[in-house]
C-alpha positions in Angstrom: 125.1 57.6 -13.8 122.9 56.9 -10.8 120.3 54.1 -10.7 117.5 56.7 -10.5 118.7 58.3 -13.7 119.0 55.1 -15.7 115.7 53.4 -14.6 112.7 54.7 -16.4 109.4 53.8 -14.9 106.5 52.6 -17.0 104.4 55.6 -16.1 107.2 58.0 -17.2 107.4 56.1 -20.5 103.7 56.4 -21.2 103.9 60.2 -21.0 106.4 60.3 -23.8 103.9 59.3 -26.5 101.8 62.4 -27.4 100.1 61.2 -30.5 96.4 60.4 -30.6 96.8 56.8 -29.4 99.3 57.9 -26.7 97.0 60.6 -25.4 94.0 58.2 -25.5 96.0 55.6 -23.6 97.0 58.1 -20.9 93.4 59.2 -20.5 92.1 55.6 -20.3 94.6 54.7 -17.6 93.9 57.8 -15.6 90.1 57.5 -15.9 89.8 53.8 -15.0 89.6 52.8 -11.4 92.7 51.0 -10.3 92.5 47.3 -9.6 92.7 46.3 -6.0 90.9 45.4 -2.8 90.2 48.1 -0.2 90.4 45.7 2.8 91.8 42.3 1.8 91.6 39.5 4.4 94.9 38.7 5.9 96.8 36.0 7.8 99.3 36.7 10.5 102.8 35.2 11.2 104.5 35.4 14.6 108.3 35.2 14.6 110.7 35.2 17.5 113.8 35.4 15.2 115.2 31.9 15.8 117.3 31.2 12.7 118.5 27.9 11.2 121.3 28.0 8.6 121.7 24.6 6.8 124.2 23.4 4.2 127.7 22.1 3.7 129.9 23.0 6.7 132.3 25.2 4.8 129.5 27.2 3.1 127.5 27.5 6.4 130.5 28.7 8.3 131.4 31.3 5.7 127.8 32.6 5.6 127.6 32.7 9.5 130.6 34.9 9.7 128.8 37.5 7.6 125.9 37.7 10.0 125.7 40.8 12.4 126.6 40.0 16.0 123.0 40.7 17.1 121.9 37.5 15.3 124.5 35.1 16.7 122.7 34.0 19.8 119.5 33.1 17.9 121.2 31.3 15.0 121.8 27.5 14.8 124.1 26.0 12.2 123.2 22.7 10.7 125.9 21.0 8.6 124.8 18.5 6.0 128.4 17.6 5.1 131.6 17.3 7.2 134.1 20.0 7.7 136.7 20.2 5.0 140.4 20.5 5.8 141.3 23.8 7.2 137.8 25.0 8.0 137.4 26.6 11.4 134.2 26.1 13.3 132.8 29.4 14.6 132.6 29.1 18.3 129.9 31.8 18.8 127.3 29.5 17.1 125.6 26.2 18.0 126.7 23.7 15.4 125.1 20.4 14.6 125.5 17.7 11.9 122.9 15.6 10.1 122.5 14.1 6.7 118.8 13.2 6.6 116.7 16.3 7.1 113.1 17.3 6.5 111.7 20.8 6.8 108.1 21.8 6.8 106.2 24.9 7.8 106.4 28.7 7.3 107.7 31.9 8.9 107.5 31.5 12.6 106.7 27.8 12.5 109.3 25.7 10.7 109.4 22.1 11.8 112.9 20.7 11.3 113.4 16.9 11.7 116.7 15.1 11.5 117.1 11.4 11.0 114.4 11.2 8.3 113.8 8.0 6.4 114.5 8.4 2.7 112.2 7.5 -0.1 113.2 5.2 -3.0 114.3 8.2 -5.0 116.7 9.3 -2.2 114.6 12.3 -1.2 113.4 12.7 2.4 109.7 11.9 2.8 107.4 14.2 4.6 105.9 12.3 7.6 108.1 9.2 6.9 110.3 9.5 10.0 112.7 6.9 11.2 112.9 5.8 14.8 115.8 8.1 15.5 114.1 11.2 14.0 114.3 14.2 16.3 113.0 17.8 16.4 116.1 19.9 16.0 114.5 23.1 17.4 113.7 21.3 20.6 117.2 20.0 20.9 118.9 23.3 20.2 116.6 26.0 21.5 114.1 24.2 23.7 111.3 25.6 21.4 109.2 23.5 19.0 110.0 25.5 15.9 112.5 27.6 14.1 111.2 30.9 12.8 113.5 31.4 9.8 115.5 29.0 7.6 118.4 29.8 5.4 119.0 26.9 3.0 122.5 27.0 1.4 122.2 23.5 -0.2 122.3 23.5 -4.0 119.4 21.0 -4.4 117.3 22.5 -1.6 115.9 20.7 1.5 112.4 22.0 1.2 110.8 20.5 -2.0 108.5 23.4 -3.1 109.4 25.2 -6.2 108.3 28.4 -4.4 109.5 28.1 -0.8 107.3 29.4 2.0 107.8 32.8 3.5 110.7 32.9 5.9 112.6 30.2 3.9 115.6 31.6 2.0 116.7 29.2 -0.6 120.1 30.8 -1.2 121.8 27.6 -2.5 119.2 27.2 -5.2 119.7 30.8 -6.4 116.2 32.0 -5.5 117.7 34.8 -3.4 121.2 36.1 -2.8 123.3 36.0 0.4 123.3 39.8 0.6 119.5 40.0 0.3 119.1 37.4 3.0 121.5 38.9 5.4 119.9 42.3 5.0 116.4 40.8 5.6 117.2 38.6 8.7 117.4 41.3 11.4 113.8 42.5 10.5 112.2 39.1 10.8 111.1 39.3 14.4 107.6 40.3 15.3 104.1 39.9 13.8 103.6 40.0 10.1 100.5 40.1 8.0 100.0 39.1 4.4 96.9 39.0 2.2 94.8 35.9 1.9 94.9 35.6 -1.8 92.2 33.1 -2.6 88.6 32.1 -2.0 87.7 28.4 -1.7 84.2 26.9 -2.2 84.4 23.2 -1.7 80.8 22.8 -2.9 81.9 23.6 -6.4 85.0 21.4 -6.3 85.4 18.7 -8.9 88.2 16.9 -7.1 86.3 14.2 -5.3 82.9 12.7 -4.6 81.9 9.6 -2.7 85.6 8.5 -2.4 86.4 8.9 -6.1 89.1 11.3 -7.3 88.5 13.5 -10.3 90.1 16.9 -11.1 93.6 17.7 -9.7 94.4 20.7 -11.8 94.8 23.1 -8.9 97.2 20.8 -7.0 99.3 20.4 -10.1 99.4 24.1 -10.7 100.7 25.4 -7.3 104.4 26.2 -7.2 104.2 26.8 -3.4 102.7 23.3 -2.6 100.0 25.1 -0.6 97.2 22.7 -1.7 96.7 19.4 -0.2 93.9 16.7 0.2 92.5 16.4 3.7 89.7 13.9 4.2 89.1 13.7 0.5 88.7 17.5 0.1 91.0 20.1 -1.4 92.4 22.4 1.3 94.6 25.5 0.9 97.1 26.4 3.6 96.9 30.3 3.7 100.3 30.5 5.3 101.9 28.7 2.4 99.9 30.4 -0.4 101.8 33.2 -2.0 99.1 34.3 -4.4 100.5 33.1 -7.7 96.9 32.6 -9.0 97.7 29.6 -11.1 95.3 27.4 -9.1 92.4 29.7 -9.7 93.1 29.9 -13.4 93.5 26.1 -13.6 90.2 25.5 -11.7 87.4 24.9 -14.2 84.5 25.3 -11.7 85.6 28.5 -9.8 85.8 26.5 -6.6 89.0 28.4 -6.2 89.0 32.1 -7.2 91.6 34.8 -7.0 90.8 37.5 -4.5 93.3 40.3 -5.0 91.5 41.4 -7.1 89.1 38.8 -8.3 89.0 38.1 -12.1 85.5 39.6 -12.4 86.8 43.0 -11.3 89.8 42.6 -13.7 87.4 42.0 -16.6 85.3 45.0 -15.6 88.5 47.0 -15.4 89.4 46.0 -19.0 86.0 46.9 -20.2 86.2 50.4 -18.7 89.8 50.8 -19.9 89.1 50.0 -23.5 85.9 51.9 -23.5 87.7 55.0 -22.3 90.5 54.5 -24.9 88.0 54.2 -27.7 86.0 57.2 -26.5 89.2 59.3 -26.9 89.4 58.0 -30.5 92.3 55.6 -29.8 92.5 52.8 -32.3 93.6 49.2 -32.4 94.5 48.8 -28.7 96.8 46.0 -27.6 96.5 44.9 -24.0 99.9 44.0 -22.4 99.5 42.1 -19.1 102.5 42.2 -16.8 103.1 41.4 -13.1 105.9 43.5 -11.7 106.2 41.2 -8.7 107.7 38.7 -11.1 110.3 41.3 -12.2 113.7 41.9 -10.7 114.8 45.6 -10.9 116.6 44.8 -14.2 113.4 43.2 -15.5 111.4 46.3 -14.7 113.8 48.4 -16.6 113.7 46.0 -19.5 109.9 46.1 -19.5 109.8 49.9 -19.4 112.3 50.1 -22.2 110.4 47.6 -24.3 107.1 49.6 -23.9 108.9 52.7 -24.9 109.8 51.1 -28.2 106.4 49.6 -28.8 103.5 51.5 -30.5 101.5 53.9 -28.4 98.4 51.8 -28.7 100.0 49.2 -26.4 98.2 49.5 -23.1 100.1 48.0 -20.1 97.8 46.4 -17.5 99.4 45.5 -14.2 98.4 42.2 -12.5 99.3 41.0 -9.0 100.4 37.8 -10.8 100.5 36.9 -14.4 98.4 33.8 -13.9 95.7 35.5 -11.9 93.6 35.8 -15.1 93.2 33.2 -17.9 91.6 32.4 -21.2 88.2 33.9 -20.3 89.7 37.3 -19.6 92.0 37.2 -22.7 89.0 36.6 -25.1 86.9 39.1 -23.3 89.6 41.7 -24.1 89.3 40.8 -27.8 85.6 41.2 -27.6 85.9 44.6 -25.9 88.0 45.9 -28.8 91.6 44.8 -28.2 93.3 43.7 -31.4 95.7 41.5 -29.4 96.5 40.3 -25.9 100.2 39.9 -24.9 101.5 38.4 -21.6 104.9 39.7 -20.6 106.9 36.7 -19.3 109.5 37.5 -16.7 112.6 35.3 -16.3 111.5 34.6 -12.7 108.1 33.1 -13.7 107.8 29.8 -11.9 107.7 26.6 -13.9 104.3 25.4 -12.6 102.8 28.8 -13.2 104.3 28.9 -16.7 102.9 25.4 -17.4 99.4 26.5 -16.5 99.6 29.6 -18.7 101.0 27.5 -21.6 98.1 25.1 -21.3 95.6 28.0 -21.4 97.5 29.5 -24.4 97.4 26.1 -26.2 93.6 26.0 -25.9 93.4 29.7 -26.9 95.4 29.0 -30.0 93.0 26.2 -31.0 90.0 28.6 -30.6 91.7 31.4 -32.5 92.7 29.0 -35.4 89.1 27.8 -35.6 87.9 31.4 -35.8 90.2 32.0 -38.7 92.4 34.4 -36.6 96.1 34.4 -36.1 97.2 32.4 -33.0 99.5 35.2 -32.0 96.5 37.3 -31.2 96.9 35.9 -27.7 100.5 35.3 -26.9 103.1 35.2 -24.1 106.5 36.6 -24.8 109.7 37.1 -22.8 110.2 40.7 -21.9 113.3 40.8 -24.0 111.3 39.9 -27.1 108.4 42.4 -26.7 109.9 45.0 -28.9 110.2 42.5 -31.7 106.7 41.1 -31.4 104.3 40.9 -34.3 101.5 43.3 -33.5 98.1 43.4 -35.2 96.3 46.6 -36.1 92.9 45.2 -37.1 90.0 44.6 -34.7 88.9 41.0 -34.7 85.2 42.2 -34.9 85.6 45.5 -36.7 84.4 44.2 -40.1 80.9 43.8 -38.7 80.8 46.8 -36.5 79.6 50.1 -38.0 81.6 52.2 -35.6 85.1 50.8 -34.7 85.0 52.9 -31.5 81.6 51.8 -30.3 81.6 50.4 -26.8 81.0 46.6 -26.5 78.7 45.2 -23.9 80.3 44.0 -20.7 80.2 40.2 -20.3 78.6 38.8 -17.2 78.3 35.5 -15.4 80.9 32.9 -14.3 84.3 32.8 -16.0 83.0 29.8 -18.1 79.9 31.8 -19.1 82.1 34.8 -20.1 84.4 32.6 -22.2 81.4 31.0 -24.0 79.8 34.4 -24.6 83.0 35.8 -26.0 83.6 32.9 -28.3 80.0 33.0 -29.5 80.4 36.7 -30.3 83.6 36.1 -32.2 82.0 33.1 -34.0 79.2 35.3 -35.2 81.7 37.2 -37.2 83.1 34.1 -38.9 81.8 32.9 -42.2 82.9 29.2 -42.0 83.1 27.5 -38.6 83.2 23.8 -37.9 80.6 22.8 -35.4 83.0 20.6 -33.3 86.7 21.0 -32.8 89.1 18.9 -30.8 90.9 20.4 -27.8 93.9 19.2 -25.7 93.3 16.2 -23.5 93.5 18.2 -20.3 91.1 20.9 -21.4 88.0 21.3 -19.3 85.6 21.3 -22.3 83.8 18.3 -23.9 81.0 15.8 -23.6 80.5 12.3 -22.3 79.4 9.3 -24.3 77.4 6.4 -22.8 77.0 2.9 -24.3 73.3 2.7 -23.5 73.2 -1.0 -24.2 75.2 -1.6 -21.0 73.8 1.2 -18.9 71.5 0.2 -16.1 70.6 3.8 -15.1 72.0 3.3 -11.6 72.5 7.1 -11.5 75.9 6.8 -9.9 77.3 9.2 -12.5 74.5 11.8 -11.8 75.3 11.6 -8.1 79.0 12.5 -8.4 78.7 15.2 -11.1 80.0 18.4 -9.5 78.5 20.9 -12.0 75.0 19.4 -12.8 76.1 18.7 -16.3 74.4 15.4 -15.6 70.9 15.3 -14.2 68.2 12.7 -13.7 65.0 13.2 -15.7 63.0 12.7 -12.6 59.6 11.6 -14.0 61.0 8.5 -15.6 64.3 6.6 -15.4 66.9 8.4 -17.4 69.5 11.2 -17.4 70.1 14.4 -19.3 73.4 16.2 -20.2 74.4 19.8 -20.8 77.7 20.2 -22.6 78.2 23.8 -21.5 78.7 22.6 -17.9 81.0 19.6 -18.4 84.5 20.2 -17.1 85.8 16.7 -18.0 86.7 15.9 -14.4 86.2 12.1 -15.0 84.1 11.5 -11.8 81.2 10.1 -13.8 83.5 7.7 -15.7 85.0 6.4 -12.5 81.7 6.0 -10.8 80.1 3.8 -13.5 80.0 0.1 -12.4 79.3 -1.0 -15.9 82.2 1.0 -17.4 80.1 2.4 -20.2 81.0 6.1 -19.9 83.8 7.7 -21.8 85.0 11.3 -22.0 85.4 13.2 -25.3 87.4 16.5 -25.0 86.1 18.9 -27.6 84.5 22.3 -28.0 81.0 22.6 -29.5 80.7 25.9 -31.4 77.0 25.4 -31.9 75.8 27.5 -28.9 72.2 26.2 -29.0 73.2 22.5 -28.8 76.0 23.2 -26.3 73.6 24.9 -23.9 70.6 22.7 -24.5 69.9 19.9 -22.0 69.8 16.7 -24.0 68.6 13.2 -23.0 71.4 10.7 -23.0 69.5 7.6 -21.9 65.9 6.9 -21.0 63.8 3.9 -20.6 60.5 2.8 -19.1 60.3 2.0 -15.4 59.7 -1.6 -14.3 56.3 -2.1 -12.7 56.0 -3.9 -9.3 54.6 -7.4 -9.9 52.6 -7.0 -6.7 51.1 -3.5 -6.8 51.9 -2.3 -10.3 53.8 0.8 -9.1 56.7 1.9 -11.3 59.8 1.6 -9.2 63.1 1.1 -11.1 64.6 1.0 -14.6 63.8 -2.3 -16.4 67.5 -2.8 -17.3 68.5 -2.5 -13.6 65.9 -5.1 -12.5 66.9 -7.5 -15.3 70.6 -7.1 -14.4 70.0 -7.8 -10.7 67.9 -10.9 -11.5 70.6 -12.2 -13.8 73.4 -11.6 -11.2 71.6 -12.9 -8.1 69.6 -15.8 -9.4 72.1 -18.3 -8.0 72.6 -16.4 -4.6 71.4 -18.3 -1.6 69.1 -15.5 -0.4 67.2 -15.4 -3.7 66.3 -19.1 -4.2 62.8 -20.3 -5.2 60.2 -17.6 -4.8 62.6 -15.2 -3.2 63.9 -14.1 -6.6 60.5 -12.5 -7.4 61.3 -9.8 -4.7 63.7 -8.2 -7.1 60.7 -7.4 -9.3 58.8 -5.7 -6.5 58.9 -2.2 -5.2 60.4 -1.5 -1.8 57.1 -1.6 0.2 55.9 -4.9 -1.4 59.4 -6.5 -1.0 59.3 -5.8 2.8 55.7 -7.1 3.1 56.6 -10.3 1.2 59.6 -10.9 3.5 57.6 -10.4 6.6 54.8 -12.7 5.4 57.4 -15.4 4.6 58.9 -15.1 8.1 55.5 -15.5 9.6 54.6 -18.5 7.5 58.0 -20.2 7.7 59.7 -19.3 11.0 61.8 -22.5 11.1 63.2 -21.6 7.7 64.3 -18.2 8.9 66.1 -19.7 11.9 68.1 -22.0 9.6 69.0 -19.1 7.3 
């Protein structure tokens, strides 16, 4: 039987269900505008087809003999281990030997250094080159870079979990020899790929005034496309492969997915479920999947699983499974879905999976608090989908007069949408604790201040990236809005008195969560010269106590700490005029 006859596409599977839910599902999918960008921004790669094949000599030689003759002249073999007995060196290739190797770059611009200094763990360090380090491309081709790398080593030379485009990690099993050999002849020319992300550094909670806070996006990227340059998060568009995990992990939307953006995905879900309900479909289940994660066998398994699931399961294709997160999942429940299921492919990268599991852990805490089954939002391997526990009751239907009534589309930032969705669900819950604990890494919570030690220096207010902390303005003091706090820790690090602590939690009381509350306030000290308020009393007292023994604040000079800036300058100038000899001695 041919492959075409055995593989059933998802669209073909959907047409097999002709009951009411099946017909409603078909109508909803056909009536809803498909997700996508009309003209996505792109980045370009220029490749001249210079190939490096690296690995143990025997493996490299065997692979090289499989290459078509048209590639021989542009291919360099780099042996990481000596030639075993009986191995014959292919004369038609340039062959080199090196043990210490570092590879960096992307399609058309791979920098390959040999003679690299090793770190303590035995792995080559990027940028830590020994005196004998040399650029292999310059030695072998006279050009600064290789365009394509075939890595046959089992451990892999390039450290990224998801290697860059043009890097074929055959030895690690990320691609086969056959796939690589088939692809190599077509890797000469100019190639474009989408720029998958948007970056707004003004919203970033990573750093402020030299302090480091949130690193969720860096930890989430399997392609190692994120880095810190001059204390700011940067994304290399040539390394980014659009996994979306950085955007889902980012609590402030400094990074957002752009193909399509999550806002469009949520609007798509709203339209999809509204159309489904308009055709009298009941108890819809949203099944998110990313076919880019699926090998052909995985696509077949997914289609077969959907064929055996109830017709109320609505498959929604994403560019990447992690391109949407907890806000979209809960929005789907509010729009009428009884359940949200993520189809986990075997090829899902470990860092991406970790981000999704963190989001699912938080979602489970919220669902449990709402008195709902934690499997209402779940990620399941494709092979287990057909055995999944599926719910047939709407999480809000008990308080809705018409189960098929359309629900209002949620607006605002992803954080606003999540809060709105949780508030709507909470309104249908009889007993709800006002405060619940969340995992330590969750971007929800409040800060606590030991006011007895706080001098209101406002360092914490200055570094807060979301305006969760603000100064009162009219008097010395600060306010806090819990809805905006992402638990980045910058305020805690900035406090010179170490009186700030973080408390991860979720406040289900919408009014208090959104209300701006005064954390600490005190009267301003009045200038002893002119009477003008100029600084917090606690700060003035702290400075007097710490500086009373300093040589610059002896005798009457200590009183300047109790003056406003203008009076302090006038007093210093007057003292210089009256005692010029004293100033010279100082």
